[in-house]
C-alpha positions in Angstrom: 44.0 -74.7 -61.5 47.1 -72.6 -60.6 50.4 -74.4 -60.2 53.6 -73.1 -58.5 57.1 -74.1 -57.7 59.0 -72.6 -54.7 62.0 -73.1 -52.6 60.8 -72.3 -49.0 62.1 -72.6 -45.4 59.7 -74.2 -43.0 58.5 -71.7 -40.3 56.8 -74.4 -38.2 56.8 -78.1 -37.7 54.0 -79.9 -39.5 50.8 -80.7 -37.6 47.7 -82.7 -38.2 44.5 -80.8 -39.0 41.1 -81.5 -40.4 40.1 -79.5 -43.6 36.8 -79.9 -45.5 36.4 -83.1 -43.5 39.7 -84.6 -44.7 42.7 -85.1 -42.2 45.6 -83.2 -43.6 49.2 -82.4 -42.6 50.0 -78.7 -42.5 53.0 -76.5 -42.1 53.8 -72.9 -42.7 56.7 -71.8 -44.7 58.4 -68.7 -46.1 60.3 -67.9 -49.1 63.9 -67.1 -48.4 63.8 -63.5 -49.5 64.1 -60.0 -48.1 60.4 -59.7 -48.1 59.2 -63.2 -47.5 56.1 -64.7 -49.0 54.2 -66.8 -46.3 52.9 -70.2 -47.7 50.8 -72.8 -46.1 51.6 -76.2 -47.1 48.7 -78.8 -46.9 49.3 -82.5 -47.7 46.6 -85.4 -47.4 47.6 -87.6 -44.8 48.5 -91.3 -45.8 50.4 -89.9 -48.9 54.0 -90.2 -49.6 54.0 -86.2 -49.7 52.7 -85.9 -46.2 55.1 -88.7 -45.1 58.0 -86.7 -46.5 56.7 -83.5 -45.0 56.2 -85.1 -41.6 60.0 -85.9 -41.6 60.8 -82.1 -41.9 61.4 -79.7 -38.9 61.3 -75.9 -38.6 64.2 -74.2 -40.5 64.4 -76.9 -43.2 64.6 -75.7 -46.9 62.7 -77.6 -49.3 61.6 -77.5 -52.8 57.7 -77.6 -53.2 55.7 -78.0 -56.5 51.9 -78.3 -56.8 48.5 -76.8 -57.1 48.0 -73.3 -55.3 45.3 -71.1 -54.3 44.6 -68.0 -52.2 42.9 -68.5 -48.7 39.4 -67.1 -48.0 41.0 -63.6 -47.1 42.6 -63.6 -50.4 45.9 -62.5 -48.6 47.7 -65.8 -48.1 48.8 -68.7 -50.3 48.0 -72.4 -49.9 49.8 -75.1 -51.7 49.1 -78.7 -52.2 52.4 -80.2 -53.3 52.8 -83.0 -55.7 56.6 -82.9 -55.2 58.5 -82.1 -52.2 62.3 -82.7 -51.8 65.5 -81.1 -50.0 66.8 -77.7 -51.2 70.0 -75.9 -50.3 70.6 -72.2 -49.6 72.2 -71.5 -53.0 69.2 -72.4 -54.9 66.1 -70.0 -55.8 62.8 -71.0 -57.4 59.7 -69.0 -57.2 57.2 -69.6 -60.2 53.6 -69.5 -60.6 51.2 -70.1 -63.5 47.7 -68.9 -63.5 44.8 -69.0 -66.1 42.0 -66.7 -65.6 40.1 -63.8 -66.8 41.2 -60.1 -66.4 38.8 -57.9 -64.4 38.8 -54.1 -63.6 40.8 -51.6 -65.4 44.6 -51.0 -65.4 46.1 -49.2 -62.6 49.2 -47.4 -63.6 52.4 -46.9 -61.5 55.7 -45.0 -62.6 57.1 -47.9 -64.5 54.5 -50.7 -64.3 50.8 -51.6 -64.8 48.7 -53.6 -62.3 45.4 -55.5 -62.9 43.3 -58.1 -61.3 43.0 -61.7 -62.6 40.1 -63.8 -61.5 40.4 -67.6 -61.5 37.5 -70.2 -60.7 38.2 -73.2 -58.7 36.2 -75.8 -56.9 36.5 -77.5 -53.5 34.7 -79.0 -50.7 30.8 -79.4 -50.7 28.2 -76.6 -50.2 26.2 -78.2 -47.4 23.0 -76.5 -48.7 23.3 -78.1 -52.2 25.7 -81.0 -51.7 27.6 -79.8 -54.8 31.1 -78.7 -54.9 31.7 -75.1 -53.8 32.7 -72.5 -56.4 35.3 -70.0 -55.4 36.9 -67.3 -57.2 40.6 -66.3 -56.6 41.4 -62.6 -57.4 45.0 -62.4 -58.2 46.9 -59.1 -58.5 49.2 -59.2 -61.6 52.0 -56.6 -62.4 53.8 -56.0 -65.7 56.7 -54.1 -66.7 57.9 -52.8 -70.0 56.4 -55.0 -72.8 54.2 -56.9 -70.3 52.9 -53.6 -68.8 51.8 -52.6 -72.5 50.1 -56.1 -72.8 48.2 -55.5 -69.6 47.0 -52.2 -70.7 45.7 -53.1 -73.9 43.9 -56.4 -73.0 40.1 -56.2 -72.7 38.5 -56.6 -69.4 37.4 -60.2 -69.4 40.1 -61.5 -71.6 41.1 -65.2 -70.9 44.9 -65.3 -70.2 47.6 -67.5 -69.1 50.1 -65.8 -66.8 53.5 -66.9 -65.5 55.6 -64.9 -62.8 57.0 -64.7 -59.5 54.9 -64.3 -56.2 56.0 -61.3 -54.1 54.8 -59.6 -50.9 53.8 -55.9 -50.9 52.2 -53.5 -48.6 49.5 -51.2 -49.1 49.2 -47.5 -48.0 47.9 -48.8 -44.5 51.2 -50.9 -44.3 49.1 -54.0 -44.7 50.8 -57.0 -46.7 49.2 -58.5 -49.7 50.3 -61.0 -52.5 51.2 -59.8 -55.9 52.4 -61.6 -59.1 55.3 -59.9 -61.0 54.5 -61.3 -64.5 57.2 -62.7 -66.9 54.8 -63.7 -69.5 51.2 -63.4 -70.5 49.4 -65.4 -73.4 46.0 -64.2 -74.5 43.6 -67.1 -75.6 42.1 -65.5 -78.6 39.6 -67.0 -80.9 38.0 -65.6 -84.1 39.0 -63.3 -86.8 40.7 -60.1 -85.3 41.2 -61.6 -82.1 37.7 -61.8 -81.0 37.3 -63.8 -77.8 33.9 -65.3 -77.5 32.8 -67.3 -74.4 34.9 -70.6 -74.8 32.2 -72.4 -72.5 29.3 -71.3 -74.7 26.9 -74.2 -75.7 28.7 -76.4 -73.1 27.8 -77.7 -69.6 30.8 -75.6 -68.2 29.8 -72.8 -65.7 31.7 -69.8 -64.4 33.4 -68.7 -67.5 31.1 -66.0 -68.6 33.0 -62.6 -68.8 30.3 -60.8 -66.9 31.4 -62.9 -63.8 34.8 -61.4 -63.8 33.9 -57.7 -64.2 34.5 -56.9 -60.5 37.7 -55.4 -59.2 39.1 -56.9 -56.0 42.0 -54.2 -55.2 40.3 -50.8 -54.9 42.0 -50.7 -51.5 45.5 -51.7 -52.5 48.2 -48.8 -52.8 49.6 -48.9 -56.2 53.3 -47.9 -55.5 56.3 -48.3 -58.2 58.1 -51.5 -57.6 61.9 -51.7 -57.1 62.0 -55.1 -58.8 64.2 -54.9 -61.9 
């Protein structure tokens, strides 16, 4: 599960919706940055978080912290907050933590390197099987300097933890997409010489075989140098 903490400005008043047969309160928000990241806030009704969110109005600044994932299009963020409180204009928080496997080959820019990172998550029921649906979020991760080298050298399928900042970029067709500017990456290695066998081998866990993460979701994204320091 990915987690994130943001300061955001509500772009809409909260409204009641039904998602996966559950009543939720939803609101859209944006990070107060020159190129804002749009975030959908979803809270289960009947909870203190939902009550707190329901008291907010468009334009309010709030701190939100909770579990986060990409929507079905892979272009928008959805956060289920565990913490929600007031913020003020002098504050800035934008932090995300992801655990997943590196997929695809490094793509070089002038001063950075980008790779895709796959994270499995479960949610809702598959009507055909009655079991929880398995989804894979493909995150785009960019590293600079030492982090660039780490991204370049890590083998495909490596299990890693990444912390960083979420930003909005645009591809060559001027379409926005979500990217994570990496602050830190930790490889979960095991065995002599840094070998990384399947951590789910001989267990009931599924979805961790490296072969499930060999795809590349960012072929159509323009890899332009970043102006972030």
